[in-house]
C-alpha positions in Angstrom: 136.7 36.5 -48.3 136.1 39.9 -46.7 133.3 38.5 -44.5 135.7 35.7 -43.3 138.3 38.3 -42.4 135.8 40.2 -40.3 134.7 37.0 -38.6 138.1 35.6 -37.9 140.6 38.5 -37.5 141.5 39.4 -33.9 142.2 43.0 -35.3 138.4 43.5 -35.6 137.9 44.4 -32.0 137.1 47.2 -29.6 140.8 48.0 -28.9 143.4 49.4 -31.2 146.2 47.2 -32.4 149.7 48.1 -33.7 149.5 49.6 -37.2 150.9 47.7 -40.2 151.1 50.7 -42.5 152.1 54.3 -41.8 149.7 57.1 -42.9 152.4 58.1 -45.4 151.9 54.8 -47.2 148.3 54.0 -46.3 146.8 57.3 -47.4 147.9 57.3 -51.1 147.9 53.5 -51.7 144.8 52.4 -49.8 142.9 55.7 -50.3 143.7 55.7 -54.0 142.7 52.1 -54.3 139.4 52.5 -52.3 138.6 55.7 -54.3 139.1 53.8 -57.6 137.1 50.9 -56.5 134.3 53.1 -55.1 134.1 55.1 -58.3 134.0 52.1 -60.6 132.0 49.6 -58.6 130.7 51.0 -55.3 129.2 48.1 -53.5 131.2 47.0 -50.4 133.4 50.2 -50.3 132.4 50.8 -46.6 133.4 47.2 -45.7 136.7 47.4 -47.5 137.4 50.7 -45.9 136.6 49.5 -42.4 138.8 46.3 -43.0 141.7 48.5 -44.2 141.5 50.8 -41.2 141.3 48.0 -38.7 143.7 45.6 -40.5 146.3 48.0 -41.8 146.1 51.0 -39.5 145.2 49.1 -36.4 142.1 51.1 -35.6 139.4 49.6 -33.4 136.1 48.9 -35.0 134.4 52.0 -33.7 137.2 54.3 -35.0 137.5 52.3 -38.3 133.7 52.7 -38.9 133.9 56.5 -38.0 136.8 57.0 -40.4 135.1 55.1 -43.1 132.0 57.3 -43.3 133.7 60.5 -44.7 135.4 58.4 -47.4 132.1 56.9 -48.5 130.6 60.4 -48.4 133.3 61.7 -50.7 132.8 58.8 -53.1 129.0 59.3 -53.1 129.1 63.1 -53.5 131.6 62.7 -56.4 129.3 60.2 -58.1 126.3 62.4 -57.4 127.8 65.4 -59.0 128.4 63.4 -62.2 124.9 62.0 -62.2 123.4 65.5 -61.5 125.4 67.0 -64.3 124.1 64.3 -66.7 120.5 64.8 -65.6 120.1 61.3 -64.2 118.7 62.1 -60.7 115.1 61.3 -59.6 114.8 64.2 -57.2 111.7 63.1 -55.2 113.2 59.7 -54.5 116.6 61.3 -53.7 114.9 63.6 -51.1 113.0 60.7 -49.5 116.2 58.7 -49.3 118.1 61.6 -47.8 115.6 62.0 -45.0 115.7 58.3 -44.2 119.5 58.3 -44.4 119.7 61.1 -41.9 117.5 59.2 -39.5 119.4 55.9 -40.1 122.7 57.7 -39.6 121.7 59.1 -36.2 120.5 55.7 -35.0 123.4 53.8 -36.5 126.1 56.2 -35.2 124.6 56.1 -31.7 124.5 52.3 -31.8 128.1 52.0 -33.0 129.3 54.4 -30.2 127.4 52.4 -27.6 128.1 48.9 -28.8 131.3 49.0 -30.8 132.6 45.8 -32.4 129.9 43.7 -30.9 127.5 45.4 -33.2 129.7 46.5 -36.2 131.3 43.1 -36.8 128.2 40.9 -37.4 126.5 43.7 -39.4 129.5 44.1 -41.6 129.7 40.4 -42.1 126.0 40.0 -43.0 126.1 43.0 -45.3 129.3 41.8 -47.1 127.8 38.3 -47.6 124.5 39.8 -48.9 126.3 42.1 -51.4 128.5 39.2 -52.6 125.5 36.9 -53.1 123.7 39.7 -54.9 126.6 40.3 -57.2 127.1 36.6 -57.9 123.4 36.1 -58.8 123.6 39.0 -61.4 
């Protein structure tokens, strides 16, 4: 369903559209919902966040993607602290992933800035479908 929204919605573009929710309502309701979802499940949180920013706040895909990243960071850091406290972290693997994540973030953010919705939209659709298929096969 989310992949279909990204594929078909005219709000998933390189220009801002009129907001459907004010920050006063969006922040606690959508932020709280995304935080709960990210804490309990995790997969797809970035896609849901980008869709919410574009669909409900009217942000263009570049801005929606940029606003999504700090939210996902907060969710991941929160989970990380809980797993570190429980002694469940494989530090060598975590370090290798952190280095690769830094390189990927530099490349990805530059691509998003340069190409906007033309890049973001198909990548989010493909990732959302892949996550959904993976979850269904489990």
